[in-house]
C-alpha positions, 0 to 999 in steps of 0.5 A: 340688730346692729344700729348703724349711723351713716353720714356723709361729710365734706372731709378729705380723705413707714423707711424703705429697707428697714420697714419692708411693707409687704409688697403684694398687690392682693386685696381682700374684702372685710366681712360683717364681723370684721367691720362690726369690730372695726367700728367699735375699735374706731370709737374708742379713740374718738374724743379721747379726753371726754370719758363721758362722750358716748353713753354706751361706752360709759355703760361698758366701763361701768358694767364691767367688773374688772376684779370679778371677771372670770375671763381675766382671773381664770384665764392663765396668761392674763391672771398675773397681769390682771392682778398687777393692773388692779393693784395699780388701779386701787393704789393710784394710777396716773390721773386723767388729764396729766401727761403720759410719757413712756420714758417715765418709769412709773408711767411705763410700768402701768402702761405695760400692765394695761398692754399685757391684759389687753394683749392676753385677753382671751377673745374679742369680747374680753378685749373690748370690755377691758379697753372700754373700761380702761378708756373711762378710768385710765389716763388718756395718753396711757390708754391710747399707747397701751391699746395701740401696741396691743392692737399692733401685736395681737395676731387676731387684730391684723388688718384693723385700722386705727385712726391716724396719731395726729387725729387721735391727739392733734396736740402732739402734731399741730401748733398751739395757735391752730388748736386755740383757734379751733377751741374758740370756734367751739366756745363761740357756738361755731360762729363764722362756720359754714354748714356742709351736709348739715355739719359745721365745717371750717378749715384753719390755715396751719404753718410750721414752727419755723414760719413763726420763730426763727430761733436758728438756721435749723428751722429752715427745714421745719416743713420736714422735721414737723411733717405729720406723716414723718412723725407718725412713721416714727411713732409706729416704728416704736409701737412695732418694736418698743424698747421695753417689749421682747422675749420669746413670746413676741418673737421680735428678735426674729426680725433682726430687731437690733440691726433694724434699730440701728439701720432705721436711724442711720437711714433717717439721718441719711434722708435728713441730710439730703434735706439739709443739703437742699436748704444749704445746711451742712452736716448734722452738728456734733454736741458735747455734754460739757459745752452749751447746746447751740441748737435751741427749739421752740415747739409751739405745742401745748398739751390738753391740760394747758401746759406748753411743751418745754422749750430749749434756748439756743446755747442751752447749758445741759451740764447743770446740777439737775442733770449731773447724775444723768450725764454721768450715767450716759457718759459711762454707758457710752464709754462701755459701748465704745470699749466693747465694740473695739475689743470685739466682745463683752462679758456677761455677769456669769463670765460668759463672753458674747462675740461682737466681731462677726457681721451677724453680731450687729444685731447683738450690738443693736439690742445692746444699744437699745437695751431691749429685752432681747439684749444679753445684758441689762445691767451694764448697758442701758438706755443711752438714747432715752437718757440723752433725750430726757437731758436734751429736752430741757424739761423741768424736773417734776415734783412727783411722777404724776405731774410731769411735763415732758419735752417733745423729745420724750414722745415718739410722735413729736421727737423728730420735730426737734433738731437735736433728735438728729444730733443724738442719733448721729452719736448713736449711729456712730457706734454702728459705723464704729462696729462696721469699720472693724469688719473687712471691706467687701471683696470683689467676689462678695460684690460681683454677680457673675454674668450680670452687667448693668448697662445703664439707668434712665430716670424721669425728671425728678420734681418736688413741690409743696401741696396742701393737706387737711388734717382733722383736728376735731378731737382737739375740742370738746363736744357736749356728750349725750348724758348717761342714763342709768337703766337705759344702758345697763348691758353690753349692747351695740355702740351707736355713734352719733356724728359730731356736730362739727368738723374742724381741719387744719390745712398744712403745707407739705413736701411732695413730688410728682410720680416718676419712673426709672429703668435699669438696662442690664445684660445677663448671661443666663436666667436667674433670680436677682436682688436689686437695690437702689439708693439716692445719695448726694453728689457734692457736700455743702461746700460744693466739693465732690464726695469720695465714695467712702466718706459718702457711703453713710449718706445714701438713702435706700430708695427702692428694693425688689426681687427680679427674675432675669432672663438670659440676654437683655433685660429692662427693669422698670419701676414706678415711684407709686409702687416702690417697696417700703412706702405708704400713701396718706392715711384715710381720715377718721370720717372717711374711714368710718363712712367706708366701714358703715357702707361696707357693713350695710353692703353699699360698698365693699370695704377693701383691706390691703397694705397701701396705708400700712403703719410700717411704711415711710410716707411715699411723698417724702422719698425725694429731698426738696432739691432746688428750683434750678435743679440740685445734683444727686446720684442714684446708685444701683446694685444687682446682686445674686438672690440669697433666700432668707432662712424663713421665706418672706411673708410666711407665717402671716398674711401680707395683705393684712399685716406687716409681719412684726415678730414673724421673722419673715419680713425681709426679701433676702439675707444681705446686711441692711444697707448692703453694700454701703454698710461697710468701708469701701475699697474704691479700687474694687468697687468701681470695677464691679459690672453689676453696680451703676452710678447715675447722676440725677437732679431734683427740681423744686417747683413753686405752686405758681410754676406748677 
């Protein structure tokens, strides 16, 4: 019989068009076997840096003989990778306690081997034994990374929850002084903490870096760039489409991954720019490899092993001797990309030409720029973004690969904290725009929806504010483990979880908005199916000058999209912000999640499975820019287009109640280019004459806590 531990604690409970969170209102309920596995999976991530934390997990690790495992070495898909992983294990892994970075080639190769063994494990039992073994013997960061990617891509693990990244490793999300205070509470025997339901509990106020260190004007929006939800979204975007993963086996190319890579970053930049305007900042600055980088960054983060995240001073000289080789590489790769975009093709080593002049070849370009395995070419075009992030992060050159101290830019869970991240991707997205500028402008017929006219758009008052959110950072402290006793835990028994004696939270202040609705009034001459896209963009630039549409098109952020059945005559389409596609709510804390799993297992309540907390969505509360107290003007753009069904029906081949459908080729609602119709240069004489498009002026009001 399974040992269950129920407890009650006083704990608090991914980007629009590219993410395409399955829009289903369906709900399923987990069965006992699912919940059994879900509990075991959650415990793998608890107290990550204490390998002896749970004696039964220790027993799993010590009793699993990897090299003698028939489940690995007689299971054909796993054999090669199991041998490779064992070779790494025998000849030197990245030690526990050191810092893992997927941008380090040695680290990455070891992580890939572990991922492959986990991914190809023939059943749950084998998967879990390998995972428990790896948790004990492998580097903590590498283990979490490989396990997360494996869970994301294994079809039989669709629907399983993982703890939020900021709960697994608070060090990448929460400032040093808060982590230090949490550890002091532990070292002082929980002195000054109150007991809630028998558990020591405390909440520590946490601020953003910009509150403490005003290194430059960019710090004004640290509340956005350092938002834990935003950074978690970007981390999960990478685990869905790792730059090193691809090929026929994983099917990521079916998802237009190259186009998605470019469009996601273009949308991140557009959303970021709206936040800059709200804070009287201008365009994202440009940079040169041969001039000092004006924008410094002080992360105020510290790794578990005590090393601080590297800081970059204002006017950092990137063109120093230690960077010469990397700069030369990046400059070469950038020139090659610009050249092939302009010439409209590139040549493979065997002499074959690959076309880069059609609208569809944007997918080829994106793969080329990311240099992923689905790219045609891997010799002449390589990781531009990776090299740029390593150079700009200002990390010190390591003595050897097992003692690296990566910058914030070298982790997907912290990269967006650094203002230079946006400068790097502005440069990369410029290749996307360069490609699109070679395509013809959309004609009237390509924009027009015969018989459909948008009569008007009405939007509720848009109001933002800052709220408080408590982040469980208990994983940042070490607790006394229950000792492992040989003989007591000799088999692969049930894993019992003993609740922590303490819960420590960091109280953050975050941007949020009040729920709102909009209504689109339109007239259709006949019934039919339509694709509706809604964008939010700036009205004026930072100087107060009104934008022309063509120069402003790259600043529009896709707010909502949906398919609608139109009836003949008048139609009113009403949408509410809580149901916009592509967004997700805050993730449930570990303690609440574990409590719900256990309550579901005992039958006390039903454990609900749906996509409201999908990892592939953008945070719902960040859909609006902060705006200003007296209201800041923006404009809403609506286009109603003829529905064009995708080649593979949306949501086919996967369960949209459980999965984001990564690698299915069935994630998208239609076949239009991402960002349509702002993805190409605009002929304004044509654009404004199309009756199925509509611009509506709106304002975003920011209210202080006292005003609310």
